[in-house]
ROMARKOL-44906 format. One line per field, with one value per residue (C-alpha): residue number from 1; residue in three letters; x, y, z. Coordinates in Angstrom, 3 decimals. Example, Ala and Ser with C-alpha at 12.3 -4.5 7.8 and 13.67 -1.06 7.14 Angstrom:
! residues 2
num: c(1:2)
residu: c(ala:ser)
east: c(12.300:13.670)
north: c(-4.500:-1.060)
up: c(7.800:7.140)
This chain:
! residues 594
num: c(1:2:3:4:5:6:7:8:9:10:11:12:13:14:15:16:17:18:19:20:21:22:23:24:25:26:27:28:29:30:31:32:33:34:35:36:37:38:39:40:41:42:43:44:45:46:47:48:49:50:51:52:53:54:55:56:57:58:59:60:61:62:63:64:65:66:67:68:69:70:71:72:73:74:75:76:77:78:79:80:81:82:83:84:85:86:87:88:89:90:91:92:93:94:95:96:97:98:99:100:101:102:103:104:105:106:107:108:109:110:111:112:113:114:115:116:117:118:119:120:121:122:123:124:125:126:127:128:129:130:131:132:133:134:135:136:137:138:139:140:141:142:143:144:145:146:147:148:149:150:151:152:153:154:155:156:157:158:159:160:161:162:163:164:165:166:167:168:169:170:171:172:173:174:175:176:177:178:179:180:181:182:183:184:185:186:187:188:189:190:191:192:193:194:195:196:197:198:199:200:201:202:203:204:205:206:207:208:209:210:211:212:213:214:215:216:217:218:219:220:221:222:223:224:225:226:227:228:229:230:231:232:233:234:235:236:237:238:239:240:241:242:243:244:245:246:247:248:249:250:251:252:253:254:255:256:257:258:259:260:261:262:263:264:265:266:267:268:269:270:271:272:273:274:275:276:277:278:279:280:281:282:283:284:285:286:287:288:289:290:291:292:293:294:295:296:297:298:299:300:301:302:303:304:305:306:307:308:309:310:311:312:313:314:315:316:317:318:319:320:321:322:323:324:325:326:327:328:329:330:331:332:333:334:335:336:337:338:339:340:341:342:343:344:345:346:347:348:349:350:351:352:353:354:355:356:357:358:359:360:361:362:363:364:365:366:367:368:369:370:371:372:373:374:375:376:377:378:379:380:381:382:383:384:385:386:387:388:389:390:391:392:393:394:395:396:397:398:399:400:401:402:403:404:405:406:407:408:409:410:411:412:413:414:415:416:417:418:419:420:421:422:423:424:425:426:427:428:429:430:431:432:433:434:435:436:437:438:439:440:441:442:443:444:445:446:447:448:449:450:451:452:453:454:455:456:457:458:459:460:461:462:463:464:465:466:467:468:469:470:471:472:473:474:475:476:477:478:479:480:481:482:483:484:485:486:487:488:489:490:491:492:493:494:495:496:497:498:499:500:501:502:503:504:505:506:507:508:509:510:511:512:513:514:515:516:517:518:519:520:521:522:523:524:525:526:527:528:529:530:531:532:533:534:535:536:537:538:539:540:541:542:543:544:545:546:547:548:549:550:551:552:553:554:555:556:557:558:559:560:561:562:563:564:565:566:567:568:569:570:571:572:573:574:575:576:577:578:579:580:581:582:583:584:585:586:587:588:589:590:591:592:593:594)
residu: c(met:ala:arg:ser:asn:ser:lys:lys:lys:ser:asn:thr:gly:ala:lys:glu:gly:ser:val:pro:val:gln:gln:ala:gly:ser:gln:asp:ser:ser:ser:pro:ser:thr:pro:ser:lys:lys:lys:ala:gly:lys:ala:lys:ala:lys:thr:ile:lys:ser:ser:lys:asp:ser:lys:gly:leu:asn:leu:gly:val:ser:asp:thr:pro:gly:leu:tyr:lys:lys:ser:ser:pro:met:lys:asp:ser:pro:val:tyr:asp:leu:leu:his:thr:phe:glu:lys:ala:pro:asp:gln:trp:ala:ala:arg:tyr:ile:leu:ile:leu:ser:ser:ile:ile:leu:arg:ala:ala:ile:gly:leu:gly:ser:trp:ser:gly:lys:gly:gln:glu:pro:ile:asn:gly:asp:phe:glu:ala:gln:arg:his:trp:met:glu:val:thr:ile:asn:leu:pro:ile:lys:glu:trp:tyr:phe:tyr:asp:leu:glu:tyr:trp:gly:leu:asp:tyr:pro:pro:leu:thr:ala:tyr:his:leu:trp:phe:phe:gly:lys:val:gly:ser:leu:ile:glu:lys:glu:trp:phe:gln:phe:phe:thr:ser:arg:gly:ile:glu:thr:ser:gly:ile:lys:thr:tyr:met:arg:trp:thr:ser:leu:ile:ser:glu:leu:val:ile:phe:ile:pro:ala:val:leu:gln:phe:ile:ser:ile:met:gly:lys:lys:leu:asn:leu:arg:arg:ile:asp:gln:ile:val:leu:ala:ala:ile:ile:leu:asn:gln:pro:ser:leu:ile:leu:ile:asp:his:gly:his:phe:gln:tyr:asn:ser:ile:met:leu:gly:leu:phe:leu:phe:leu:leu:ile:asp:leu:ile:lys:gly:asn:phe:val:leu:ala:ser:val:trp:phe:met:ser:ser:ile:leu:phe:lys:gln:met:ala:leu:tyr:tyr:ala:pro:phe:ile:phe:phe:phe:ile:leu:ser:lys:leu:phe:ile:val:lys:pro:gly:asn:arg:ser:trp:phe:lys:leu:ile:lys:thr:leu:asn:phe:thr:arg:leu:ile:leu:ile:gly:val:thr:ile:phe:ile:thr:ile:ile:thr:ile:leu:ser:pro:phe:ile:ile:leu:pro:ile:ile:lys:lys:glu:val:asn:gln:ile:pro:lys:leu:ile:gly:gln:ile:val:tyr:arg:met:phe:pro:phe:gln:arg:gly:leu:phe:glu:asp:lys:val:ala:asn:phe:trp:cys:thr:thr:asn:ile:leu:ile:lys:tyr:asn:lys:leu:phe:ser:pro:asp:glu:leu:lys:lys:leu:ser:leu:ala:leu:thr:leu:leu:ser:ile:leu:pro:ala:cys:leu:ile:ser:phe:tyr:lys:asn:val:thr:lys:val:ala:pro:ser:pro:met:leu:ile:ile:tyr:gly:phe:ser:ser:cys:ala:trp:gly:phe:tyr:leu:phe:ser:phe:gln:val:his:glu:lys:ser:val:leu:val:pro:leu:ile:pro:ser:thr:leu:leu:ile:met:ile:asn:asn:glu:glu:thr:ile:ser:ile:ile:gln:trp:ile:asn:asn:ile:ser:leu:phe:ser:met:tyr:pro:leu:leu:lys:lys:asp:asp:leu:ala:leu:gln:tyr:phe:val:met:leu:leu:thr:ile:asn:trp:leu:ile:gly:gly:phe:ser:met:asn:leu:asn:lys:asn:leu:leu:trp:ser:arg:asn:leu:phe:trp:lys:leu:ile:ile:ser:gly:ser:tyr:leu:ser:ile:ile:ala:tyr:his:leu:ile:asp:tyr:phe:ala:glu:pro:pro:ser:ser:leu:pro:asp:leu:phe:val:leu:leu:asn:thr:thr:ile:ser:phe:gly:cys:phe:ser:leu:phe:tyr:cys:trp:leu:ile:tyr:lys:leu:tyr:lys:leu)
east: c(27.586:25.617:22.789:24.998:26.578:23.231:22.085:25.173:24.946:21.240:21.763:24.408:23.522:21.976:23.525:21.732:19.487:19.286:16.093:15.416:15.367:13.531:15.832:16.166:16.412:15.730:15.037:17.453:20.453:20.214:16.691:16.266:15.366:14.564:16.846:14.166:14.017:17.793:17.798:15.106:17.045:20.225:18.381:16.960:20.336:21.929:19.311:19.940:23.697:23.476:21.421:24.056:27.233:30.570:29.559:26.390:24.066:21.069:21.379:17.807:14.671:13.921:11.091:11.907:8.868:9.310:11.667:10.667:9.762:10.405:7.752:9.023:9.998:8.239:4.966:3.168:4.648:2.878:5.523:4.784:1.039:1.600:3.766:2.791:0.191:3.074:4.503:3.174:5.552:3.235:2.971:6.612:7.465:4.889:6.534:9.794:8.110:5.978:9.120:10.896:7.915:7.260:10.975:10.956:7.791:9.272:12.500:10.599:8.493:11.630:12.970:10.062:11.598:14.617:18.268:21.739:22.588:19.296:19.436:22.683:24.907:27.679:28.599:25.363:25.848:26.253:23.399:25.252:28.527:27.143:25.578:28.747:30.853:28.539:29.165:32.931:33.229:31.206:32.813:36.496:39.059:39.665:43.169:41.673:38.937:41.011:42.839:39.875:38.847:39.226:37.631:34.261:33.513:36.661:36.173:37.453:35.831:37.492:37.272:34.237:32.201:33.516:32.469:29.050:28.532:29.868:27.237:24.337:25.733:25.717:22.159:20.978:22.554:20.559:17.372:18.253:21.616:21.230:21.467:25.160:26.356:29.971:30.368:27.054:25.016:26.569:23.967:21.055:18.020:15.168:12.459:13.770:17.294:15.938:13.694:16.460:19.004:16.484:15.891:19.627:19.777:16.697:17.959:21.409:19.900:17.484:20.331:22.915:21.745:18.263:19.279:22.306:20.128:17.635:20.374:22.214:19.027:18.352:21.867:22.336:18.750:19.632:22.829:20.872:17.947:15.433:11.859:10.860:8.450:11.276:13.509:10.780:10.220:13.950:14.422:11.700:13.456:16.922:15.669:13.848:16.678:16.007:19.599:20.583:17.301:17.482:21.106:20.874:17.388:17.044:20.464:21.558:24.468:25.116:26.215:23.939:26.216:29.282:27.213:25.622:29.080:30.019:26.989:28.017:31.442:29.792:27.808:30.919:32.885:30.115:30.193:33.983:34.487:37.426:38.654:35.298:34.965:38.263:36.821:33.744:35.913:38.218:35.192:33.591:36.803:37.229:33.660:33.932:37.066:35.101:34.898:38.466:36.799:36.258:39.777:41.654:38.959:38.762:42.520:42.509:39.343:40.488:43.980:42.529:40.439:43.538:44.720:43.519:41.948:42.064:40.282:42.686:45.554:46.954:50.318:50.676:53.738:51.731:48.921:51.224:52.488:48.927:48.669:47.486:50.090:48.759:45.327:46.865:48.846:45.742:43.798:46.648:46.815:43.024:43.206:45.981:44.112:40.914:42.732:44.460:41.204:39.309:42.168:42.789:41.219:43.685:46.547:45.616:44.692:48.070:49.793:47.771:48.639:52.297:52.170:53.334:55.286:51.968:50.575:52.301:51.242:47.642:47.390:49.050:46.471:43.625:45.091:45.664:42.029:40.740:42.635:42.521:44.556:45.032:41.401:42.106:41.214:37.447:35.007:31.885:30.596:30.697:29.952:33.413:36.206:38.073:35.168:33.606:36.779:37.863:35.349:37.865:41.148:42.022:44.057:44.977:46.731:48.548:49.651:50.857:48.884:51.497:51.350:47.556:47.745:50.043:47.939:44.774:46.414:47.587:44.149:42.448:44.765:44.165:40.400:40.322:42.838:40.454:37.948:40.654:42.622:39.606:38.069:41.425:41.934:38.425:38.711:42.031:41.080:37.509:36.470:33.090:32.953:29.636:28.392:27.668:31.380:31.869:29.057:30.237:33.785:32.944:30.711:33.254:36.130:34.116:32.968:36.617:37.408:34.417:35.241:38.986:40.128:41.190:38.733:35.374:32.063:28.732:27.487:30.321:28.213:26.476:29.603:29.510:25.732:24.924:26.755:25.455:21.897:22.478:22.888:19.113:19.114:20.024:16.280:15.796:14.213:17.409:19.442:16.604:16.197:19.940:20.243:17.174:18.582:21.864:19.921:17.915:21.064:22.786:19.848:19.797:23.524:22.730:19.828:21.828:22.794:19.235:17.824:20.277:19.006:15.396:14.665:13.518:9.980:11.307:13.615:10.768:8.450:11.103:12.099:8.520:7.654:10.480:9.950:6.209:6.841:8.796:6.193:7.925:4.667:3.078:1.874:2.688:6.362:6.776:5.981:7.650:10.899:12.382:12.921:15.556:14.740:18.210:18.274:21.580:20.452:17.002:18.574:20.953:18.311:15.612:18.122:19.368:15.818:14.877:17.993:16.966:13.441:14.818:17.258:14.532:12.330:15.187:16.133:12.541:11.717:15.088:17.979:21.641:23.381:25.132:28.459:27.982:26.252:27.260:26.062:23.111:25.130:27.867:25.228:24.014:27.503:28.241:25.095:25.712:29.403:28.638:26.121:28.408:31.287:29.131:27.807:31.374:32.313:29.210:30.251:33.731:32.234:29.756:32.507:34.646:31.764:30.831)
north: c(6.279:5.610:7.726:10.718:10.435:10.372:13.349:15.388:14.615:15.102:18.797:18.329:19.294:16.388:15.178:13.720:10.846:11.922:12.284:13.474:10.781:10.935:10.972:7.558:7.316:11.038:10.809:12.619:10.476:11.322:9.965:6.387:3.779:0.109:-2.415:-3.031:0.672:0.804:-2.141:-0.523:2.738:0.930:-1.021:2.177:3.910:0.941:1.086:4.784:4.282:1.501:3.700:6.424:6.877:7.645:11.263:10.265:11.154:8.989:7.422:6.320:5.401:2.785:0.374:0.207:1.269:4.636:6.031:8.741:7.268:9.287:8.919:7.596:10.327:8.194:7.928:9.966:8.080:5.443:2.830:3.306:3.065:-0.189:-1.830:-0.457:-3.236:-5.625:-3.645:-6.092:-8.918:-11.780:-10.201:-9.299:-12.656:-11.939:-8.596:-10.342:-12.637:-9.839:-7.742:-10.640:-11.523:-7.923:-7.457:-10.535:-9.389:-5.937:-7.393:-9.860:-7.010:-5.082:-8.281:-8.349:-5.378:-4.960:-5.634:-4.463:-4.840:-6.399:-6.975:-5.015:-7.403:-8.402:-8.386:-7.178:-6.112:-7.195:-9.703:-11.555:-11.194:-13.051:-15.735:-16.090:-16.575:-19.426:-20.871:-20.495:-21.921:-25.077:-25.843:-25.026:-26.395:-24.046:-23.133:-21.550:-19.460:-16.294:-16.702:-17.229:-14.560:-11.197:-9.503:-11.179:-10.580:-12.074:-13.146:-10.213:-10.827:-12.719:-16.495:-16.477:-14.920:-17.605:-20.388:-18.773:-18.613:-22.156:-23.425:-21.683:-22.633:-26.305:-26.078:-24.194:-26.686:-29.451:-27.508:-26.531:-27.384:-24.792:-21.931:-22.616:-24.480:-23.521:-20.699:-21.339:-19.910:-16.447:-13.698:-16.021:-14.020:-16.510:-16.084:-19.217:-17.926:-14.541:-16.148:-18.414:-15.605:-13.475:-16.362:-16.731:-13.088:-13.435:-16.599:-15.091:-12.047:-14.146:-16.304:-13.571:-9.959:-10.054:-12.136:-9.859:-6.725:-8.163:-9.362:-6.039:-4.091:-6.278:-5.946:-2.234:-1.570:-2.959:-0.905:2.260:1.233:1.538:0.426:-2.691:-0.833:1.519:-1.444:-2.953:0.315:0.932:-2.633:-2.030:1.112:-0.478:-3.660:-1.656:0.673:1.510:1.728:-1.806:-3.308:-1.611:-2.606:-6.212:-7.044:-4.604:-3.933:-7.318:-8.050:-9.775:-6.813:-7.888:-10.841:-8.651:-6.150:-8.916:-10.243:-6.687:-6.506:-9.767:-8.174:-5.180:-7.443:-9.230:-5.996:-4.650:-7.874:-7.708:-10.959:-9.642:-13.040:-13.946:-10.378:-10.888:-13.968:-12.016:-9.166:-11.302:-13.187:-9.922:-8.808:-12.195:-12.016:-8.492:-6.387:-3.184:-4.254:-2.921:0.477:-0.632:-2.022:0.970:1.697:-1.970:-2.022:1.098:0.104:-3.406:-2.168:0.480:-2.174:-4.238:-1.646:-1.666:1.728:2.790:5.871:8.736:7.198:10.028:8.445:7.127:5.155:3.304:2.781:1.203:-1.239:-2.553:-3.709:-7.319:-8.756:-12.282:-11.254:-9.173:-12.184:-14.381:-11.958:-11.879:-15.673:-15.815:-13.486:-15.586:-18.863:-17.367:-16.264:-19.632:-21.509:-19.524:-19.827:-23.502:-24.931:-22.825:-24.172:-27.805:-28.787:-27.739:-29.650:-32.782:-32.466:-31.803:-28.283:-26.456:-23.942:-22.735:-21.584:-18.138:-17.483:-18.466:-16.345:-13.451:-13.674:-13.538:-10.357:-8.896:-9.468:-8.087:-4.793:-3.673:-0.470:-0.502:0.584:4.149:6.601:6.121:4.172:5.711:8.800:8.548:11.196:11.303:13.879:12.676:12.446:15.725:17.824:16.176:18.506:21.314:19.446:16.777:14.494:12.000:14.775:16.221:13.015:9.565:6.506:5.829:9.438:9.280:6.129:7.862:11.025:9.021:7.040:10.220:11.881:8.666:8.332:11.953:11.435:8.293:9.350:11.627:8.841:6.315:8.605:10.141:6.748:5.360:8.283:8.044:4.292:4.502:7.510:6.628:3.681:3.448:5.332:5.771:2.640:4.843:5.581:2.424:3.322:6.902:5.613:3.008:5.470:8.287:5.936:4.319:7.704:8.809:5.817:6.420:10.098:9.822:6.271:4.794:2.980:3.745:2.661:4.400:1.234:1.541:4.101:1.126:0.468:3.732:3.990:0.883:1.959:5.497:4.176:2.403:5.841:6.135:4.084:7.243:7.711:11.453:13.786:15.639:12.537:10.812:13.776:13.857:10.086:9.952:12.877:11.069:7.937:9.980:11.602:8.216:6.809:9.925:9.496:6.120:7.418:7.568:3.913:2.845:4.848:3.115:-0.228:0.830:0.950:4.571:3.564:1.365:4.208:6.683:4.165:3.170:6.785:7.855:4.747:4.965:8.695:8.156:5.388:7.693:10.450:12.575:13.711:15.052:18.635:19.315:20.291:19.713:16.041:15.673:13.729:14.807:18.349:19.260:21.599:23.114:26.173:25.244:21.715:22.908:25.094:22.351:19.627:21.756:23.169:19.726:18.367:21.302:20.618:16.971:17.927:20.449:17.842:15.276:17.830:18.854:15.227:14.372:17.351:18.172:16.475:17.301:19.089:16.788:18.431:17.625:14.219:13.657:17.057:15.736:12.904:15.306:17.595:14.610:13.716:17.333:17.681:14.304:14.928:18.219:16.509:13.539:15.838:17.785:14.585:13.280:16.463:16.086:12.524:13.638:16.433:14.103:11.560:14.268:15.461:11.996)
up: c(-17.907:-21.086:-19.663:-19.007:-22.459:-24.219:-22.162:-22.982:-26.676:-27.103:-27.863:-30.523:-34.079:-35.913:-39.092:-42.037:-41.143:-37.476:-35.481:-31.936:-29.276:-25.973:-22.964:-21.403:-17.624:-17.162:-13.440:-11.105:-10.287:-6.618:-6.243:-5.046:-7.632:-7.548:-9.288:-11.918:-12.761:-13.001:-15.406:-17.515:-17.629:-18.665:-21.346:-22.843:-22.674:-24.412:-27.166:-27.727:-27.761:-30.325:-32.647:-32.728:-34.644:-33.076:-32.446:-30.651:-33.513:-34.262:-37.712:-38.169:-36.285:-33.691:-33.153:-29.440:-27.338:-25.685:-28.321:-30.760:-34.157:-37.267:-39.917:-43.229:-45.724:-48.342:-46.445:-49.125:-52.086:-54.206:-53.360:-49.657:-50.301:-52.180:-49.522:-46.102:-45.774:-45.087:-42.170:-39.574:-38.688:-39.808:-43.283:-43.856:-45.428:-48.150:-48.976:-49.875:-52.399:-53.841:-54.366:-56.081:-58.270:-59.325:-60.091:-62.337:-64.131:-64.765:-66.145:-68.319:-69.715:-70.674:-72.247:-74.700:-76.479:-78.704:-77.868:-78.724:-82.410:-83.453:-87.217:-87.525:-89.437:-89.758:-86.041:-84.409:-80.745:-77.123:-77.373:-80.127:-78.206:-75.181:-77.397:-79.454:-76.316:-75.322:-78.781:-78.419:-74.902:-75.590:-78.964:-78.460:-75.979:-73.071:-74.259:-77.402:-75.750:-75.451:-78.763:-81.070:-83.621:-81.939:-84.949:-84.342:-80.665:-79.221:-75.607:-73.538:-70.158:-67.253:-66.705:-64.378:-67.176:-69.529:-67.126:-66.664:-70.426:-70.889:-68.434:-70.162:-73.567:-72.564:-71.222:-74.319:-76.720:-75.025:-75.784:-79.365:-80.972:-83.749:-81.254:-80.646:-83.736:-84.247:-86.778:-88.592:-85.695:-85.974:-85.981:-85.153:-83.961:-83.723:-81.106:-79.404:-78.833:-77.766:-75.148:-73.896:-73.568:-71.687:-69.294:-68.631:-67.556:-65.341:-63.654:-63.071:-61.393:-59.351:-58.025:-57.302:-57.378:-55.831:-52.765:-52.287:-52.306:-49.821:-47.483:-47.663:-46.918:-43.883:-42.433:-43.106:-41.998:-38.574:-38.469:-39.240:-37.012:-39.861:-39.433:-41.331:-43.623:-44.635:-45.439:-47.626:-49.496:-50.015:-51.270:-53.864:-55.116:-55.295:-56.976:-59.638:-60.564:-64.241:-65.488:-64.514:-65.722:-69.125:-69.718:-68.524:-69.784:-72.670:-74.200:-72.792:-70.486:-67.155:-65.015:-62.163:-61.350:-60.827:-58.848:-56.789:-55.891:-54.914:-52.604:-50.928:-50.493:-48.807:-46.496:-45.246:-44.901:-42.680:-40.648:-40.377:-42.318:-44.329:-45.524:-47.073:-48.377:-50.223:-51.932:-53.077:-54.302:-56.422:-57.751:-58.882:-60.630:-62.283:-63.513:-64.901:-64.742:-64.136:-60.476:-60.270:-59.799:-56.198:-55.625:-54.128:-51.565:-50.521:-49.945:-47.772:-45.922:-44.980:-44.095:-41.768:-40.023:-39.206:-36.697:-33.091:-32.384:-28.729:-27.319:-26.718:-28.702:-30.851:-31.628:-35.175:-34.097:-31.447:-33.940:-36.542:-33.910:-33.489:-37.123:-37.262:-39.656:-39.279:-40.511:-43.304:-44.535:-44.265:-46.479:-49.000:-49.097:-49.532:-52.534:-54.079:-53.528:-54.981:-58.139:-58.557:-57.956:-60.591:-63.083:-62.255:-65.472:-67.481:-65.332:-64.689:-68.258:-69.758:-66.936:-67.736:-71.421:-70.564:-72.007:-68.882:-70.965:-72.439:-69.059:-68.974:-72.565:-71.807:-68.642:-70.460:-73.253:-70.724:-69.215:-72.689:-73.654:-70.326:-70.655:-74.307:-74.022:-77.774:-78.262:-77.188:-74.427:-74.652:-76.790:-78.355:-76.544:-72.756:-70.113:-68.565:-68.469:-71.550:-73.962:-72.818:-72.889:-76.141:-77.793:-77.214:-76.654:-79.205:-76.969:-79.681:-81.615:-78.595:-76.870:-77.826:-76.611:-73.898:-72.692:-72.545:-70.425:-67.940:-67.900:-67.361:-64.566:-62.834:-62.905:-61.819:-58.815:-57.859:-58.035:-55.876:-53.213:-51.252:-50.601:-49.731:-47.413:-45.667:-44.943:-43.781:-41.401:-39.968:-39.434:-37.574:-35.439:-34.446:-32.332:-34.092:-37.430:-39.208:-41.024:-44.053:-44.476:-46.502:-48.940:-49.443:-49.932:-52.552:-54.405:-54.628:-55.534:-58.340:-59.671:-59.783:-61.986:-64.234:-64.745:-65.387:-66.180:-69.522:-71.830:-70.200:-71.749:-71.190:-69.436:-66.900:-65.050:-63.403:-61.310:-59.299:-59.562:-57.504:-54.304:-54.846:-54.966:-51.637:-50.020:-50.252:-47.042:-45.139:-45.567:-45.371:-47.906:-48.809:-49.589:-51.439:-53.802:-54.606:-55.067:-57.289:-59.256:-59.961:-60.918:-63.416:-64.800:-65.129:-67.063:-69.243:-69.990:-71.580:-73.663:-76.955:-76.478:-75.601:-78.507:-80.835:-79.470:-80.199:-76.457:-76.257:-75.236:-72.421:-71.368:-70.929:-69.255:-66.717:-66.109:-65.431:-63.404:-60.871:-60.358:-59.914:-57.367:-55.074:-55.351:-57.950:-59.543:-56.370:-56.813:-53.158:-53.341:-49.605:-50.195:-53.585:-53.113:-56.444:-55.226:-52.666:-49.764:-50.073:-52.371:-54.050:-54.835:-55.802:-58.503:-59.679:-59.815:-61.434:-63.935:-64.953:-65.289:-67.508:-69.601:-69.995:-71.055:-73.565:-74.880:-75.499:-77.252:-79.540:-80.146:-81.109:-83.318:-84.899:-86.649:-86.026:-88.897:-91.357:-90.524:-86.808:-86.649:-83.005:-81.781:-79.751:-78.253:-77.166:-75.668:-73.655:-72.432:-71.494:-69.358:-67.744:-67.082:-65.339:-63.048:-62.379:-61.434:-58.995:-57.440:-57.055:-55.164:-52.968:-52.085:-51.031:-48.936:-47.213:-46.569:-44.985:-42.789:-41.481)
């Protein structure tokens, strides 16, 4: 049966990532065959079937002998030239350690540069914020963490971040007490504290993010039937994404921990371990609240997987009856236990000190700090809908803060519903939906939040950018060019911030390096992965790159008029917002077509 199915479907139009496959067991069914030949034919048919999505389309390439192998789209790129030596099985272990070591060296090199708020007293920047929170958490009782001095970098991240900073604050104070002396250490910028803080970021990424990337690549690579060399090359590109490296190791933050927890969530969703996935998800939110960008899609995705999908069942009433309520309750209980466990120090200590009545106030203060709606619709200049259109429509004059919250909520819900509903429908109507559905869904949902939600920072682009970058695993020229384009645009959108941090040199070096690695400077346009083969995308990508080049030339040689000091920054956000909006629409379209 598998043979006849593969034969019937071999002539269907191939979707992205598909390659032709030789017909397995092509001998006439009426001819006699030995049992061994029958077994061989079934084995080949099984291999072909496993490499296809629910519509019978091959999603990648296979290393199985006798099947057609698609050459890597990156075979002419420098990154492929650097890593193809490790394609053989005995050498693959070395590739993993070379990738890790080179990633650490690159991050350490970026860390030699400047950081957020360097020398900018009285409150400096994000570097001082992270250091100050270490100071606060190791010197004050836990009940005061979220009440202390909001004016000077009040702690406004969730408890897991606080515990993480408490740990590194304790370790750092053992090395040098002056780094975290209460109050007197404010604004300290010695070479010692700089080196230590850089090490905390490196260690955090080495423990969480890098293992998560490598594990995700391995699992999804098997799902998509990618060759090992392609997995190695794609891991190198994802690990060396410029935007995350420049923010975490240049500007200075710990975004990689939240994103690493998100990747572990993805891994367990793909495996079907929804209970463990729920733990990872709540951990990512309680490390950094921006992980809420993923929340609606996770809800719809897990819910859709709790129904039993049967071939030919077109009755929604029958489908609803198959909902696994026991598993749904188990997931809900897991989420509750995870939240209580992470918040337990804020609950147990007041109980011990017989201050139970303080628990609601303490938890309420944590929530208040995590969601500072009082700050306004957006902060600084960010490439989303509100900041860009605010050039023409002054929202603060037309609407009250409460009205803006409701308007923002409405547009955000409208932007995330397509991804959630499309993925839900496909999961409950297909026995085996495409494994890429989950990546497209997370990407489009997170971009909807970034473009329309309340209180977005320019650094928030990392949240939708990470799942979007994972789409490079589709591993064809068209997708690679679009994904690299949105990575370049995302990095460009943060240029004003990086320039302010005196990281312009690092910005250009990282931008040129990653594009060189994937063959972006090849003079042969047929081999150049920066340029789409599709005429529409070729015009969009080339036009946006020309706009970026023109922007940087103007920014270097000219000064904005004194009456419009933010002119260049707003030009940056406008270009970026246009590209982000188009990419969001592309994601919804691709999700629909899966």
